[in-house]
N, C-alpha and C positions, 0 to 999 in steps of 0.2 A: 194459724193453729194454736194462737196464745201461748207458745212456749216459754216467753220470757216472763210471764206471771208465775212461773213455777219457781223462780229464784227468790232465795232465803226463806222459804216456806218452811215450816217444822211443826211436827206433832207437839202438842200441848202437855202431854202428860208425861209420867217419869217413869215407865216402866223398863226394867232391865230385858233386854233382847240379845239372843245369840243367834248368829248366822251359823248353819252347818252346812258345808259342802257335801250333800249326799254323793254326789257323782262329779267329776271333773273331766270326763272324756269325751271324745266325739263317739258317733254311733257304733264304729267297730270295737271299741274298748280296748284296754292293756289287761293281761295278754289276749291275744285273739286264738282261737282254736287253731285257724290256719296258718298262722304266721311264726316263724322262728327268728324274726329280728332281734338285734340285741336289746330294744326297747321290752319285748316279751320275754326274753330270758330274764334280764333284769327283775322285772315285775314278778316272774315265778319265783326268785329267789327273796326277793324283798316286798312283803305284802303294801309298803307305803307306797310303791312305785307302780302299783295296780288302779286300774281306772274304770271305772263303769260310768255310764249315761250322764252327761250334764244334768243338775237336779240341785235345789235348794230348799232347805227346811228353814224358817225363820221361828224362832221358840221366845215366846214370852208368857203372858197370862193365856194365850191359846197357839197353836201350830198351824203355820202358814207354808203351804206348798208353792214354788214357783217351779212349774213344770212336774210331770210325772212321768218318770224313764221307765223303760221296761224292766229294769232291776229294781223297782221302787220296793218289793216286799223286804229284801233282804237290806235295802238302804235303811229302811225304818228300823228294822230290827238291830241294825249295827248302832244307829244313832239313839237308842232308847225311847223314842217316841211313840207313846201309845194313844195318840190320837191325831187328828187332822181336821182344821175347824174350816178350810178353805182350799181351794187350787186356784192360782194364777197361772195363765199358760204364756208363753212367748208366741208359740206358732205351732202348726198342724202336723209337723214331722212326726215319724213314729218313733223316735228316740225321744222325744217330748211328752208325748202323749199315751204312748202304749202301755204305761203303769196304770191308766185308769181303770182298769177292768180289777186291778189288785186292791180297789178302794171297795169293790163291791159287797164283798161279807163283812166288811167293816161298819158299812152304813147299814145294812140288813140286818146285823145280830147286835150292834152295839148302840149307834146313835137314833136308829131306826126313824130318820128323818132326812130330807133330801140335802145331798152334800153341794154347797154353793162351787160353782165353777165358773171364772171370770176369764174371758178372753175375746178376741177379735171376731168379726162373722166369718172370716174363712175358717178358723179353727173351730170354731162352733159346729157350722156345715160338716167338718170332718168327724168330730165326734159323735154328731147325729148318724152318720152314714155309717162309722165303723162301729161304734158302740151301741147300736139303738136298743141292746138288751137292757141298758142301764139308763133309759131316759126317764124313768119314773123313778129312780133315786137319785138324780142328779138336779139341781136347780142352776139352769145356764143363764149367764149373765152375758150380754153383749156388752164389750167396753170399746171405747175409742181414744185413739192417740190424743194425749194431752188433759184425760180425764182422771181426776184425782180420786183416789179409792183411799177410806182412812178404815185400818182395821187393828184394834188391838194396840193403838198409841201408835201407829206407823202409818206415813204416809205413802202410797204405792201409785206411780204415774207412768202410764205406759207412753213409750216413746218410739219413733219408727227405726226400726233396724234395718241394715241393707241384707235381707236375706230372703230373696223373692217377696211374694206380693203379700201384704198385710202382716208383716213378722215384726214382733215388739221386743225392745229391751224396755226394763224398769227402773225409775228412778225412785229408792227409798230413802225418806227422810224421817229420823228421830229428832229429839231435841239435842241431842248430841253430835249426830252423825248423818252425811249424806253420802250414798252409795249409789253407784250406777251397775246395774248388771245386763250385759249384753254376751250371752252365750254363743250365740251364731249372728255374724254380722260382717259384712264387708266395712270398707271406709264410710266412716260415720260423715253426714253431712254438718256442715259448718253451724246450721241453726240447730241441731240436735246438740252438738257440743257446747253452743254458747247457751242453750237453756238450762244444763246440767250445774251450771256457776263453780263454785270451789268445791271440789269433791274430795272426802277423806278417802273412800276406797273406790277404785273402779276395778269390775270383774270383766273380764275382755275375753273375747274368742282368739285362739293362738292355734287354729287347728292345724295348721301345716307347719312343716320344717323344710326349708328349702324352697323348692318350686311351689307356687299356690296353684293348684289345680282348680280353683273354682274363685277367681280374684274378685268376681262381683258379690259373692254373698260369704264369702270367709276370710280370715287373715293369716298369713305366716306369723310365726314367732316375733321376726324381724319386724314386720309391719304392725305387730301389736305393739312393740315396745315404742316403735315412733310414735303411734297414735297416744300412747300412754304419756309419753314425753310433751306431745303437744296440748293434751288437755291438763295436764299438771297435777292429778291427784297425789294425794300425801301417800298413798299406797296402792298399787296395782298387783292385781292377782291375775295371772294368765289361766285359763280354763279352756274348756272343751278341745283339750290336747289329744291328737290323734298318736303321736309318740312315733308312729311308723312312717308317715309319708311327708313329704317326697323322698326325705332322707331320714330314715332311723335316728333316733336320739335318745339315750337314756335319760333319766331323772338327775343322774349324778352330771351327766355332761351338762344338762340344761342349767343345773344349779350352779355350776362352774362357770357356765357362759353370763349368768345374771349377776356374779359376785360383785362386779364393777359398778353396779347399783346400789351397793351398800344397804339392799333389804328393802329397797322402796320400790320394787319390781321381782316380783317372785312367782315360782309356778304354785297354785292351788293343789290340793291333793285330798283324795276322799277322805271324810270324815274330819278334815280341818275345821275348827270354830274360831269365829271371831266375834268380838261384842260390838255391838251396835248401840 
């Protein structure tokens, strides 16, 4: 797959970029309307503990989305973003593509030119099936594992995630920063870890607390910590947190558990920004 060729590449320009965690939750969100667990109660009292579906915004001269959650409209309003240049998708599950229709009138009324969307073949097939009414305003591009795309002075390379067939994570490279984003994944293969090289930031699935209901396609908080320590990124952010399952955990409790890592492993939260 040519993974090793990805090491030590970097974009050549010097545009300043900001990554915004538009959402950091699993598909259930926090709080959930049907749940009264302590994580939901905390989120009702503390907006920082509330989580929408996982989604990223990369801002520089242009705005790039990684995934389009069903919460996308309000996520973009909250972030202050006024435009979207393109969308990169990790996989076809609804919590990662369900917000695509919320881009319809932005395209029809503002840009009036088809919006580029980059994804694997299975994800594109899901878009064509579910959002056929938008095909005239979407510019669909099929991408493959190991194929490097460059937009707005950032290199994006899709890497295989362990989350069913044809799910991707992304390696992002700027002149100053290497970041890997895997919002939905089980244990990563050694070849994928090797190709990422030395990371400044790892953003990794930590869906479950306690028992892992889906060990082939998700990680628990403890499994994510173990993987982070193995990879050795300078900073690890836990994302796609359900907080409800298998054992509810509050943000305060999670931060206390992670305090022993002295800030090297921390939970991401909605609308958090980091410089790239």
